[in-house]
C-alpha positions as CSV (number, residue, x, y, z in Angstrom):
1,M,5.7,22.1,14.3
2,S,4.9,18.4,14.9
3,V,1.7,16.7,16.1
4,S,2.0,13.9,18.6
5,P,0.5,10.6,17.5
6,P,-3.0,9.8,18.7
7,T,-3.1,7.2,21.5
8,S,-6.6,5.9,20.8
9,E,-9.3,5.6,18.1
10,E,-11.4,8.1,19.9
11,E,-8.5,10.7,19.9
12,L,-7.9,10.1,16.2
13,L,-11.6,10.5,15.3
14,E,-11.8,13.7,17.3
15,R,-8.9,15.1,15.4
16,A,-10.5,14.0,12.1
17,R,-13.8,15.6,13.1
18,F,-12.0,18.8,14.0
19,I,-10.6,19.3,10.5
20,A,-13.8,18.2,8.7
21,G,-15.1,21.2,6.6
22,L,-11.7,23.0,6.7
23,T,-9.8,23.7,3.4
24,L,-6.3,22.5,2.5
25,A,-5.2,26.1,2.9
26,D,-6.4,26.1,6.5
27,L,-4.3,23.0,7.2
28,A,-1.3,24.3,5.3
29,E,-1.4,27.6,7.1
30,K,-1.2,25.8,10.5
31,F,2.2,24.3,9.5
32,K,3.4,27.3,7.4
33,L,3.5,25.1,4.3
34,E,3.4,26.4,0.7
35,I,0.6,25.1,-1.4
36,P,1.6,23.6,-4.7
37,K,0.4,25.4,-7.8
38,D,0.4,22.4,-10.1
39,T,-2.2,19.9,-8.9
40,R,-0.6,17.2,-11.1
41,H,2.1,16.9,-8.6
42,A,0.0,17.6,-5.5
43,K,-1.4,14.1,-4.8
44,G,1.4,13.1,-2.5
45,W,1.4,16.5,-0.9
46,I,-2.2,16.2,0.2
47,G,-1.6,12.9,1.9
48,Q,1.5,14.2,3.6
49,L,-0.4,17.2,4.9
50,I,-3.2,15.1,6.3
51,E,-0.6,12.7,7.9
52,L,1.1,15.7,9.5
53,T,-2.1,17.2,10.8
54,L,-3.4,14.0,12.4
55,G,0.0,12.8,13.8
56,A,0.7,9.7,11.6
57,T,4.1,8.1,12.3
58,A,4.7,5.1,10.0
59,A,5.8,7.0,6.8
60,S,6.8,4.3,4.3
61,L,7.2,1.5,6.9
62,A,5.4,-1.7,6.5
63,E,3.1,-0.7,9.3
64,P,-0.2,1.1,9.7
65,D,0.2,4.9,9.5
66,F,-0.8,5.3,13.2
67,Q,1.4,2.6,14.6
68,E,0.4,2.8,18.2
69,I,-3.3,2.1,17.5
70,G,-2.9,0.0,14.4
71,I,-4.9,2.3,12.0
72,E,-4.0,3.1,8.4
73,L,-4.8,6.5,6.8
74,K,-6.2,6.7,3.3
75,T,-7.2,10.0,1.7
76,L,-10.1,9.6,-0.8
77,P,-10.4,12.2,-3.6
78,L,-14.1,12.7,-4.5
79,S,-15.9,14.2,-7.4
80,N,-18.7,16.7,-6.9
81,S,-21.2,13.8,-7.0
82,G,-19.4,12.1,-4.1
83,K,-17.8,9.4,-6.1
84,P,-14.1,8.3,-5.8
85,K,-12.2,9.7,-8.7
86,E,-9.5,7.0,-8.8
87,S,-8.2,3.7,-7.4
88,T,-6.6,3.8,-4.0
89,Y,-3.0,2.8,-3.6
90,V,-2.5,0.5,-0.6
91,C,1.1,-0.8,-0.7
92,T,3.9,-2.2,-3.0
93,V,3.7,-5.7,-4.4
94,P,6.5,-8.0,-3.2
95,L,8.6,-9.0,-6.2
96,T,11.5,-10.8,-4.4
97,N,11.7,-13.3,-1.6
98,L,8.4,-14.7,-2.6
99,T,8.7,-18.1,-0.9
100,G,6.1,-18.6,1.8
101,Q,4.0,-15.5,0.9
102,Q,0.6,-15.8,2.8
103,W,-2.4,-13.5,3.0
104,E,-2.5,-13.8,6.8
105,T,1.0,-12.3,7.2
106,S,1.0,-10.0,4.2
107,W,1.7,-6.3,4.4
108,I,-1.5,-5.5,2.6
109,K,-3.7,-7.4,5.1
110,R,-2.1,-5.4,8.0
111,K,-2.7,-2.2,6.1
112,L,-6.4,-2.9,5.6
113,Q,-7.3,-4.3,9.0
114,R,-8.4,-0.8,10.2
115,V,-8.5,2.2,8.0
116,L,-9.4,5.9,8.5
117,W,-10.8,7.1,5.2
118,L,-10.6,10.8,4.8
119,P,-12.5,12.2,1.8
120,F,-11.6,15.5,0.2
121,E,-12.9,17.6,-2.8
122,A,-10.9,16.7,-5.9
123,E,-12.6,18.4,-8.8
124,K,-10.0,20.1,-11.0
125,K,-12.1,23.3,-11.3
126,I,-11.7,23.8,-7.5
127,P,-8.4,25.5,-6.7
128,L,-6.2,23.3,-4.5
129,A,-6.2,25.7,-1.6
130,E,-10.0,25.9,-1.6
131,R,-10.7,22.1,-1.5
132,H,-12.5,21.0,1.6
133,I,-11.9,18.0,3.9
134,G,-14.9,15.7,4.4
135,N,-16.1,13.6,7.3
136,A,-13.8,10.7,8.2
137,I,-14.9,7.1,8.0
138,L,-13.3,4.5,10.4
139,W,-13.6,1.2,8.7
140,S,-12.7,-2.5,8.9
141,P,-13.5,-5.0,6.2
142,T,-16.5,-7.2,6.7
143,Q,-16.0,-11.0,6.5
144,T,-17.3,-11.0,2.9
145,E,-15.0,-8.1,1.9
146,S,-12.0,-9.7,3.6
147,Q,-12.6,-13.0,1.8
148,Q,-12.8,-11.3,-1.6
149,L,-9.7,-9.3,-0.9
150,Q,-7.9,-12.5,0.1
151,Q,-9.1,-14.2,-3.1
152,D,-8.0,-11.4,-5.3
153,W,-4.6,-11.3,-3.5
154,E,-4.0,-15.0,-3.8
155,E,-4.9,-15.1,-7.5
156,L,-2.7,-12.1,-8.3
157,M,0.2,-13.3,-6.1
158,E,0.1,-16.7,-7.7
159,L,0.9,-15.1,-11.0
160,V,3.7,-13.0,-9.5
161,C,5.2,-16.1,-7.9
162,L,5.1,-18.0,-11.2
163,G,7.0,-15.2,-12.9
164,K,4.0,-14.1,-14.9
165,L,4.0,-10.5,-13.7
166,E,3.9,-9.1,-17.2
167,Q,0.7,-11.0,-17.8
168,I,-1.1,-9.2,-15.0
169,T,-3.5,-6.4,-16.2
170,S,-5.4,-3.8,-14.2
171,H,-8.6,-5.7,-15.2
172,M,-7.8,-8.6,-13.0
173,G,-9.2,-8.8,-9.4
174,R,-12.7,-7.9,-8.3
175,Y,-11.7,-5.4,-5.5
176,L,-7.9,-5.5,-5.7
177,Q,-5.8,-4.8,-8.7
178,I,-2.1,-4.6,-9.5
179,R,-0.7,-1.7,-11.4
180,P,2.7,-0.3,-12.2
181,K,4.0,1.9,-9.3
182,G,7.1,4.0,-10.3
183,A,8.0,7.6,-10.7
184,N,9.0,7.0,-14.3
185,A,10.1,4.3,-16.7
186,K,13.6,4.4,-15.2
187,S,12.4,3.4,-11.8
188,L,13.1,-0.3,-12.2
189,T,13.3,-3.2,-9.7
190,T,14.3,-6.8,-9.9
191,T,12.1,-9.9,-10.1
192,L,12.1,-13.4,-11.8
193,D,10.5,-14.4,-15.0
194,E,8.8,-17.8,-15.8
195,E,12.2,-19.5,-16.4
196,G,13.6,-18.2,-13.1
197,N,15.8,-15.6,-14.8
198,T,16.4,-12.3,-13.1
199,I,14.8,-9.4,-15.0
200,Q,14.3,-5.7,-14.5
201,T,10.7,-4.4,-14.3
202,L,8.7,-1.5,-13.1
203,P,7.7,-1.7,-9.4
204,R,4.0,-2.7,-8.9
205,G,1.4,-1.6,-6.3
206,F,-1.8,-3.0,-4.9
207,Y,-4.8,-0.7,-5.5
208,L,-8.4,-0.8,-4.4
209,R,-10.9,-0.2,-7.2
210,P,-13.1,2.9,-7.0
211,D,-16.3,0.7,-6.8
212,F,-14.9,-0.9,-3.6
213,T,-14.3,2.5,-1.9
214,Q,-17.7,3.6,-3.2
215,R,-19.2,0.6,-1.3
216,I,-17.5,1.8,1.9
217,I,-19.0,5.3,1.4
218,N,-22.5,4.0,0.6
219,H,-22.5,1.7,3.7
220,H,-21.3,4.5,6.0
221,Y,-24.0,6.9,4.9
222,A,-26.8,4.4,4.5
């Protein structure tokens, strides 16, 4: 069973409202999917289930998840107190072909122009099948948020372009951080070091800090 992609923001929001309050088991049953028993390996599964339910089409392409209407989908695991439990992965960090990299044409800017945040219960004590979907938030960055994201990106990408990738830590960046993004230590990719030599390194990803996604939640429910 497949779900056709939404053709408007209103249609997407209506779909999101329809599943608010349902459990992951409710959604999985609709598509006859088996629910993973080990939550350590279920993070990707939850996102894929939500994508399937709402009709996302982009998969791993450098495009928003809902290509026709330019909206990215981000699931947001919350604690019992309603706080984001972790940083939110946005996209991979470019490590090759770095000449001419600009914020205005970057993949991450396209991804964050319009986002549907979909919270869900993520406390470990709640069985995966019984975790509920929350109320969706349709969001675009404010001018202030966009400027800070751009500043973070430019500062981090300057180090990448200078071959100083290994000097970047997760503490850098106010809203945006760079962290390793690989299935395991053998998932290596190619980049250049400070001397311009080709080296092997772990792939990196851009992540939004939890305090940034908390700001989005606070503003929405204010």
